[in-house]
MARKOL-377871 format. One record per residue (C-alpha): y, z, x; residue number from 0; residue in one letter. Coordinates in pm, whole numbers, always signed. Each point is the difference from the previous one (the first is absolute). Last residue first. Example, Ala and Ser with C-alpha at 12.3 -4.5 7.8 and 13.67 -1.06 7.14 Angstrom:
% residues 2
SITE; c2; c3; c1; n; res
SITE; -106; +714; +1367; 1; S
SITE; -344; +66; -137; 0; A
This chain:
% residues 439
SITE; c2; c3; c1; n; res
SITE; +11532; +8740; +5817; 438; L
SITE; +74; +373; -29; 437; N
SITE; -344; +87; -141; 436; C
SITE; -156; -166; +306; 435; L
SITE; +196; +234; +226; 434; A
SITE; -110; +314; -188; 433; L
SITE; -364; -117; +4; 432; G
SITE; +21; -65; +374; 431; M
SITE; +124; +356; +39; 430; L
SITE; -309; +130; -184; 429; R
SITE; -240; -200; +220; 428; D
SITE; +190; +101; +313; 427; L
SITE; -3; +377; -53; 426; E
SITE; -261; +65; +271; 425; D
SITE; +208; -211; +239; 424; A
SITE; +302; +230; -49; 423; M
SITE; +1; +130; +359; 422; F
SITE; +35; -359; +121; 421; L
SITE; +333; -35; -175; 420; P
SITE; -11; -269; -271; 419; V
SITE; +204; -320; +9; 418; N
SITE; -34; -213; -314; 417; L
SITE; +114; -351; +87; 416; I
SITE; +156; -247; -245; 415; D
SITE; +192; +181; -272; 414; G
SITE; +179; +206; +261; 413; D
SITE; -234; +296; -1; 412; Y
SITE; +48; +301; +224; 411; S
SITE; -178; +303; +147; 410; L
SITE; +116; +82; +352; 409; N
SITE; -98; -186; +314; 408; K
SITE; -295; +130; +201; 407; M
SITE; -215; -284; -129; 406; S
SITE; -218; -114; -290; 405; L
SITE; +103; -344; -126; 404; R
SITE; -81; -143; -341; 403; V
SITE; +73; -342; -150; 402; L
SITE; -29; -34; -379; 401; L
SITE; -94; -247; -273; 400; P
SITE; -167; -243; +242; 399; T
SITE; -203; -272; -171; 398; Q
SITE; +277; -249; -82; 397; G
SITE; +153; +29; +345; 396; S
SITE; -330; -43; +185; 395; Y
SITE; +96; -183; +319; 394; N
SITE; +359; +124; -2; 393; K
SITE; -107; +358; -71; 392; A
SITE; -254; -11; +285; 391; Y
SITE; +263; -141; +237; 390; R
SITE; +241; +272; -114; 389; K
SITE; -256; +273; +59; 388; L
SITE; -80; -141; +344; 387; S
SITE; +365; -11; +109; 386; T
SITE; +96; +338; -145; 385; T
SITE; +116; +172; +316; 384; K
SITE; +36; +373; +43; 383; V
SITE; +199; +220; +236; 382; A
SITE; -77; +337; -161; 381; E
SITE; -342; +55; +154; 380; G
SITE; -374; -55; -40; 379; A
SITE; -2; -277; -258; 378; K
SITE; -285; -44; -248; 377; A
SITE; +49; -312; -216; 376; E
SITE; -141; -21; -351; 375; V
SITE; -60; -322; -196; 374; P
SITE; -62; +37; -377; 373; I
SITE; -260; -169; -220; 372; V
SITE; +69; +80; -367; 371; A
SITE; -254; +4; -284; 370; D
SITE; -67; +372; +35; 369; G
SITE; +119; +89; +348; 368; R
SITE; -181; -211; +259; 367; Q
SITE; +117; +85; +349; 366; V
SITE; +91; -219; +297; 365; V
SITE; +32; +160; +341; 364; F
SITE; +145; -65; +346; 363; D
SITE; +174; -327; -83; 362; V
SITE; -52; -242; +288; 361; E
SITE; +202; -299; +117; 360; H
SITE; -44; -289; +247; 359; T
SITE; -311; -199; -94; 358; A
SITE; -42; +166; -339; 357; D
SITE; -78; +358; -85; 356; S
SITE; -91; +226; -289; 355; W
SITE; -154; +347; -20; 354; Y
SITE; -241; +170; -240; 353; R
SITE; +3; +336; -176; 352; P
SITE; -311; +133; -180; 351; A
SITE; +31; -21; -379; 350; V
SITE; +42; +335; -177; 349; E
SITE; +328; +73; +171; 348; F
SITE; +127; +338; +121; 347; S
SITE; -279; +114; +234; 346; R
SITE; -29; -323; +199; 345; K
SITE; +378; -37; -4; 344; L
SITE; +42; +342; +162; 343; S
SITE; -254; -57; +275; 342; Q
SITE; +144; -347; +67; 341; H
SITE; +347; +148; +39; 340; V
SITE; -128; +249; +259; 339; Y
SITE; -180; -274; +196; 338; N
SITE; +317; -210; +1; 337; E
SITE; +209; +292; +121; 336; T
SITE; -251; +92; +270; 335; L
SITE; -8; -361; +124; 334; A
SITE; +379; -27; +21; 333; G
SITE; -18; -251; +283; 332; K
SITE; -147; +247; +250; 331; F
SITE; +233; +290; -82; 330; E
SITE; +251; -59; -283; 329; T
SITE; -81; +292; -230; 328; F
SITE; -51; +255; +278; 327; L
SITE; +313; -128; +172; 326; R
SITE; +219; +88; -298; 325; N
SITE; +231; +243; +181; 324; N
SITE; -182; +125; +310; 323; E
SITE; -154; +332; -106; 322; A
SITE; -304; -168; -159; 321; F
SITE; -100; -148; +335; 320; A
SITE; -94; +345; +131; 319; T
SITE; -316; -22; -212; 318; T
SITE; -153; -226; +261; 317; P
SITE; -134; -347; -89; 316; L
SITE; -360; -2; +125; 315; H
SITE; -78; -304; -219; 314; S
SITE; -305; +172; -154; 313; L
SITE; +221; +302; -70; 312; S
SITE; +266; -210; -173; 311; R
SITE; -268; -193; -193; 310; L
SITE; -167; +323; -115; 309; I
SITE; +339; +132; -111; 308; G
SITE; +64; -322; -196; 307; V
SITE; -331; +31; -183; 306; D
SITE; -295; -222; -94; 305; V
SITE; +96; -244; +274; 304; A
SITE; +121; -348; -90; 303; Y
SITE; -151; -347; +28; 302; I
SITE; +162; -339; -51; 301; K
SITE; -155; -310; -153; 300; F
SITE; -47; -375; +42; 299; A
SITE; -315; -211; -44; 298; S
SITE; -70; +107; -358; 297; L
SITE; +331; -135; -121; 296; D
SITE; +28; +186; -330; 295; D
SITE; +151; -194; -289; 294; Y
SITE; -239; +106; -276; 293; A
SITE; +43; +363; +109; 292; S
SITE; +365; -18; -108; 291; V
SITE; -109; -24; -363; 290; P
SITE; +230; -153; -88; 289; L
SITE; +206; -199; +247; 288; G
SITE; +204; +33; +316; 287; P
SITE; -86; -253; +273; 286; K
SITE; -252; -37; +283; 285; T
SITE; -79; +370; -7; 284; I
SITE; -79; +192; +318; 283; R
SITE; -256; +276; -30; 282; S
SITE; +56; +366; +80; 281; V
SITE; -304; +169; +152; 280; K
SITE; -9; +379; +1; 279; S
SITE; -134; +226; +274; 278; I
SITE; -200; +323; +18; 277; I
SITE; -137; -34; -355; 276; D
SITE; -359; -16; +136; 275; A
SITE; -30; -334; -183; 274; D
SITE; +300; -129; +197; 273; R
SITE; -139; +113; +335; 272; L
SITE; -337; -156; -83; 271; W
SITE; +170; -323; -112; 270; N
SITE; +161; -36; +342; 269; L
SITE; -333; +53; +173; 268; A
SITE; -169; -256; -223; 267; N
SITE; +274; -257; +70; 266; E
SITE; -13; +43; +378; 265; Y
SITE; -236; -275; +118; 264; E
SITE; +81; -249; -278; 263; R
SITE; +371; +52; +59; 262; A
SITE; -11; -89; +366; 261; R
SITE; +90; +203; +309; 260; A
SITE; +104; -205; +306; 259; G
SITE; +226; +268; +138; 258; P
SITE; -72; +328; -181; 257; K
SITE; +164; +166; -300; 256; V
SITE; +324; -191; +56; 255; V
SITE; -200; -326; -8; 254; S
SITE; -130; +99; -344; 253; Y
SITE; +353; -34; -133; 252; L
SITE; +119; +191; -306; 251; F
SITE; +332; -131; -128; 250; K
SITE; +274; +237; +116; 249; K
SITE; +249; -267; +105; 248; N
SITE; +254; +195; +204; 247; E
SITE; -287; +167; +186; 246; R
SITE; -39; +377; +20; 245; A
SITE; -226; +12; -305; 244; L
SITE; -296; -170; +168; 243; Q
SITE; +62; +197; +320; 242; S
SITE; -15; +332; -186; 241; P
SITE; -327; -107; -170; 240; L
SITE; -174; -124; +315; 239; S
SITE; -184; +330; +53; 238; Q
SITE; -161; -25; -342; 237; W
SITE; -99; -363; +50; 236; I
SITE; -157; +69; +340; 235; Y
SITE; -178; +311; -131; 234; R
SITE; -148; -193; -291; 233; I
SITE; -117; -270; +240; 232; K
SITE; -174; +255; +222; 231; P
SITE; -175; +154; -308; 230; V
SITE; -110; -328; -160; 229; D
SITE; -339; -42; +173; 228; E
SITE; -93; +360; -78; 227; T
SITE; +63; -37; -372; 226; P
SITE; +266; +255; -97; 225; A
SITE; -79; +357; -106; 224; H
SITE; -24; +229; +301; 223; K
SITE; +177; -204; +269; 222; G
SITE; +296; -98; -214; 221; F
SITE; +5; +344; -161; 220; D
SITE; +89; +154; +335; 219; S
SITE; +305; -225; +12; 218; E
SITE; +115; +134; -336; 217; Y
SITE; -59; +359; +114; 216; S
SITE; +195; -70; +319; 215; S
SITE; +290; -136; -205; 214; I
SITE; -3; +320; -206; 213; I
SITE; -3; +212; +316; 212; D
SITE; +296; -195; +141; 211; S
SITE; +191; +61; -322; 210; L
SITE; -73; +371; +29; 209; L
SITE; +114; +9; +363; 208; R
SITE; +319; -188; -83; 207; D
SITE; +86; +242; -282; 206; V
SITE; -58; +292; +236; 205; K
SITE; +246; -150; +247; 204; G
SITE; +252; -79; -273; 203; P
SITE; +23; +373; -95; 202; D
SITE; +200; +56; -320; 201; K
SITE; -220; +308; -64; 200; E
SITE; -81; +22; -371; 199; E
SITE; +118; -336; -133; 198; T
SITE; -114; -181; +314; 197; W
SITE; -343; +163; +3; 196; V
SITE; -50; -86; -366; 195; L
SITE; +106; -362; +52; 194; V
SITE; -238; -33; +296; 193; P
SITE; -285; +133; -218; 192; D
SITE; +89; -201; -312; 191; P
SITE; -3; -349; +157; 190; M
SITE; +324; -162; -114; 189; G
SITE; +168; -94; +324; 188; G
SITE; +116; +281; +223; 187; T
SITE; +255; -178; +219; 186; I
SITE; +104; -269; -249; 185; F
SITE; +32; +281; -255; 184; Y
SITE; +242; +186; +226; 183; H
SITE; +212; -313; +28; 182; K
SITE; -7; -26; -380; 181; L
SITE; +128; +358; -25; 180; K
SITE; +292; -90; +226; 179; E
SITE; +91; -296; -221; 178; T
SITE; -27; +228; -304; 177; L
SITE; +245; +241; +167; 176; P
SITE; +259; -278; +43; 175; T
SITE; -33; -173; -338; 174; F
SITE; +15; +313; -216; 173; F
SITE; +332; +159; +101; 172; A
SITE; +112; -352; +100; 171; D
SITE; +18; -84; -371; 170; P
SITE; -236; -277; -119; 169; L
SITE; +139; -350; -43; 168; P
SITE; -30; -162; -346; 167; T
SITE; -298; -145; -184; 166; L
SITE; +14; +257; -278; 165; E
SITE; -290; +207; -135; 164; D
SITE; -77; +235; +289; 163; V
SITE; -212; +278; -154; 162; A
SITE; -313; -46; +213; 161; A
SITE; +213; +9; +315; 160; L
SITE; +165; +326; -108; 159; Y
SITE; -332; +166; -84; 158; E
SITE; -141; -89; +342; 157; A
SITE; +316; +129; +170; 156; F
SITE; -9; +328; -194; 155; N
SITE; -369; +42; +73; 154; E
SITE; +81; +16; +372; 153; A
SITE; -236; +284; +95; 152; G
SITE; -192; -211; +248; 151; D
SITE; -299; -48; -231; 150; A
SITE; +215; -151; -274; 149; L
SITE; +177; -226; +249; 148; L
SITE; -335; -111; +143; 147; F
SITE; -122; -82; -351; 146; E
SITE; +302; -227; -43; 145; T
SITE; -65; -157; +341; 144; F
SITE; -351; -79; -119; 143; T
SITE; -298; +210; +101; 142; M
SITE; -287; -203; +140; 141; P
SITE; -206; -215; -235; 140; G
SITE; -218; +58; -303; 139; M
SITE; -156; -277; -207; 138; E
SITE; -157; +81; -336; 137; L
SITE; -309; -165; -142; 136; F
SITE; -176; +62; -332; 135; D
SITE; -376; -55; -5; 134; V
SITE; -271; -209; -169; 133; Q
SITE; +206; -307; -87; 132; G
SITE; -120; -212; +290; 131; V
SITE; -317; +126; +167; 130; P
SITE; +79; +36; +372; 129; F
SITE; -11; -250; +283; 128; G
SITE; -15; +8; +379; 127; G
SITE; +374; +56; +21; 126; S
SITE; -60; +325; -189; 125; L
SITE; -189; +149; +290; 124; Q
SITE; +264; -90; +256; 123; L
SITE; +276; +112; -236; 122; G
SITE; -154; +345; -15; 121; L
SITE; +78; +67; +363; 120; L
SITE; +178; +332; -46; 119; S
SITE; -176; +84; -325; 118; G
SITE; +85; +117; -348; 117; A
SITE; -178; +71; -326; 116; S
SITE; +79; +126; -348; 115; S
SITE; -222; +95; -294; 114; V
SITE; +136; +167; -313; 113; F
SITE; -303; +41; -225; 112; Y
SITE; -2; -124; -361; 111; E
SITE; -106; -348; +110; 110; P
SITE; -353; +125; +77; 109; A
SITE; -247; -288; -45; 108; D
SITE; +192; -325; +53; 107; E
SITE; +292; +112; +217; 106; K
SITE; -209; +253; +189; 105; F
SITE; -257; -275; +49; 104; Y
SITE; +263; -231; +148; 103; K
SITE; +104; +276; +238; 102; L
SITE; -358; +23; +129; 101; S
SITE; +59; -297; +232; 100; N
SITE; +242; +204; +209; 99; L
SITE; -243; +291; +9; 98; A
SITE; -278; -234; +112; 97; D
SITE; +228; -140; +273; 96; E
SITE; +48; +345; +149; 95; C
SITE; +239; +7; +297; 94; A
SITE; +250; -212; -197; 93; Q
SITE; +34; +301; -229; 92; I
SITE; +212; +181; +255; 91; E
SITE; +78; +246; -281; 90; D
SITE; -172; -2; -340; 89; F
SITE; +238; +210; -207; 88; I
SITE; -107; +130; -342; 87; I
SITE; +295; +124; -206; 86; L
SITE; -130; +270; -232; 85; T
SITE; +62; +25; -375; 84; D
SITE; -327; -173; -91; 83; K
SITE; -171; +268; +202; 82; T
SITE; -125; +49; +356; 81; I
SITE; -54; +353; +132; 80; K
SITE; -26; +38; +376; 79; Q
SITE; -293; +149; +189; 78; G
SITE; -7; -307; +223; 77; S
SITE; -370; -82; -28; 76; A
SITE; -24; +110; -363; 75; M
SITE; +307; -192; -110; 74; A
SITE; -101; -312; +194; 73; L
SITE; -350; +10; -151; 72; N
SITE; +135; +37; -353; 71; Q
SITE; +250; -280; +60; 70; L
SITE; -274; -236; +119; 69; I
SITE; -214; +90; -302; 68; R
SITE; +292; -87; -223; 67; R
SITE; +52; -325; +192; 66; V
SITE; -357; -123; -49; 65; D
SITE; -18; -268; +272; 64; K
SITE; -264; +195; +192; 63; T
SITE; -146; +65; +346; 62; T
SITE; +267; -152; +224; 61; Q
SITE; +297; +160; -173; 60; F
SITE; -119; +357; +52; 59; F
SITE; -94; -81; +358; 58; Q
SITE; +362; -86; +85; 57; A
SITE; +96; +367; -26; 56; F
SITE; -177; +54; +334; 55; E
SITE; +277; -198; +170; 54; P
SITE; +229; +304; -20; 53; N
SITE; +296; -63; +233; 52; K
SITE; +14; -375; -69; 51; D
SITE; -113; +21; -359; 50; F
SITE; +276; +245; -91; 49; N
SITE; -61; +147; -345; 48; F
SITE; +300; +150; -174; 47; R
SITE; +7; +211; -315; 46; V
SITE; +319; +29; -204; 45; F
SITE; +182; +235; -234; 44; G
SITE; -159; +124; -322; 43; D
SITE; +308; -48; -221; 42; P
SITE; +108; -307; +203; 41; F
SITE; +349; -21; +155; 40; T
SITE; -135; +150; +325; 39; R
SITE; -209; -315; +45; 38; G
SITE; +317; -203; +53; 37; F
SITE; +86; +216; +300; 36; E
SITE; -357; -53; +122; 35; E
SITE; +31; -375; -53; 34; L
SITE; +335; +0; +184; 33; V
SITE; -144; +181; +301; 32; W
SITE; -306; -224; +22; 31; T
SITE; +208; -317; -4; 30; K
SITE; +267; +119; +246; 29; G
SITE; +87; -311; +205; 28; V
SITE; -223; +117; +288; 27; Q
SITE; -247; -294; +2; 26; R
SITE; +114; -306; -187; 25; A
SITE; -1; -26; -378; 24; G
SITE; -213; -50; -307; 23; R
SITE; -51; +238; -292; 22; L
SITE; -297; -106; -214; 21; V
SITE; +6; +155; -347; 20; L
SITE; -291; +13; -241; 19; P
SITE; +108; -167; -326; 18; K
SITE; +265; +109; -252; 17; R
SITE; +46; -194; -321; 16; R
SITE; +159; +287; -195; 15; G
SITE; +245; +53; +285; 14; S
SITE; +126; +355; +45; 13; S
SITE; -151; +55; +345; 12; K
SITE; +94; -349; +119; 11; W
SITE; +363; +64; -98; 10; A
SITE; -13; +329; +191; 9; L
SITE; -129; -185; +306; 8; L
SITE; +277; -259; -29; 7; D
SITE; +260; +279; -25; 6; K
SITE; -151; +163; +309; 5; M
SITE; +50; -322; +197; 4; I
SITE; +360; +111; +51; 3; T
SITE; -107; +258; +255; 2; R
SITE; +183; +332; +19; 1; K
SITE; -69; +210; +307; 0; M
């Protein structure tokens, strides 16, 4: 499988100001696999130390802060050679806090070594604080739709989408099969194991079982790693996710989690899920401005699942829905579509997406692109309305260079609204640039 994060890893490798690397991401998104693939680009390959499977390695970090001595001990204990041309991988590093803290000493005392680390619940450790400036961070998520196309033997479609340079309708020869591929992606999501099974066997039942196993592993982590008093609350929030997104107004409500629930009782549980990279919080902004974070309304937000396939499985939406026209996109208020769009925006834009609403209207997402703040609607079908976009544009006419709608309508730009097919969400940043150049 080809993962686009590889280019970021190669850039880190060639950087003259390289620091130890921390690769963040939820369980099962492929962090270990991609680091090992990356390690094969090194003259002396890679060595991997898993602190979860081999807790005895932790002793080497407890007895000394001398990183060269640590490396000597690791090499002798594992029987693996470690050189300056080896990629060192500390896997499940959250299981060894001393190893995590040692990264700053690798940066200070042995910068010539290539040190990388990853962990399924690394965000929980990092949320407690980490020396600023001592490491390089990379975020890794599930496979994008583009990566799914590459894995599914549809390189020609991925190459075509990347080459589109005019904001005109796509031929049916591309539009129709890409719509079908997107339905398949809504079934599998972007977790590598379900994607692999789909590409090899095209068996929805096996995909469902794998997704169910991943959800079970997440839920098992609740009990193993969360504070005991928060575990029931975490489960309530997690199980409420489909219901939160099934409402017309998708603002997160604690009352949907449990009748009578209050923010102060459930805030820690919600933050645990976010720090574990299992959900994302999208804040409401009071108005567009730069930076968008300055206009966050801390009392209003939406939450999304880490992956659209995980959300479909958690919602018990059967795979048979994909055969019924666009039902898979429109089911329970287009929740899958909105979750999918959020995943793409999160990966495509440096600043996390927000959303906007007033008393009667809501724009699904607002993204900061350079010095522009752009509203983005996510529509599940072809019958689309632009009421909220137009209200937003009316309220902020001098601050809105472009209106964007993702839907099942074909690519078009009328000088006002840029309509982008849902299967081109990964190309949105580039398409926005084309539209802004035409102003």
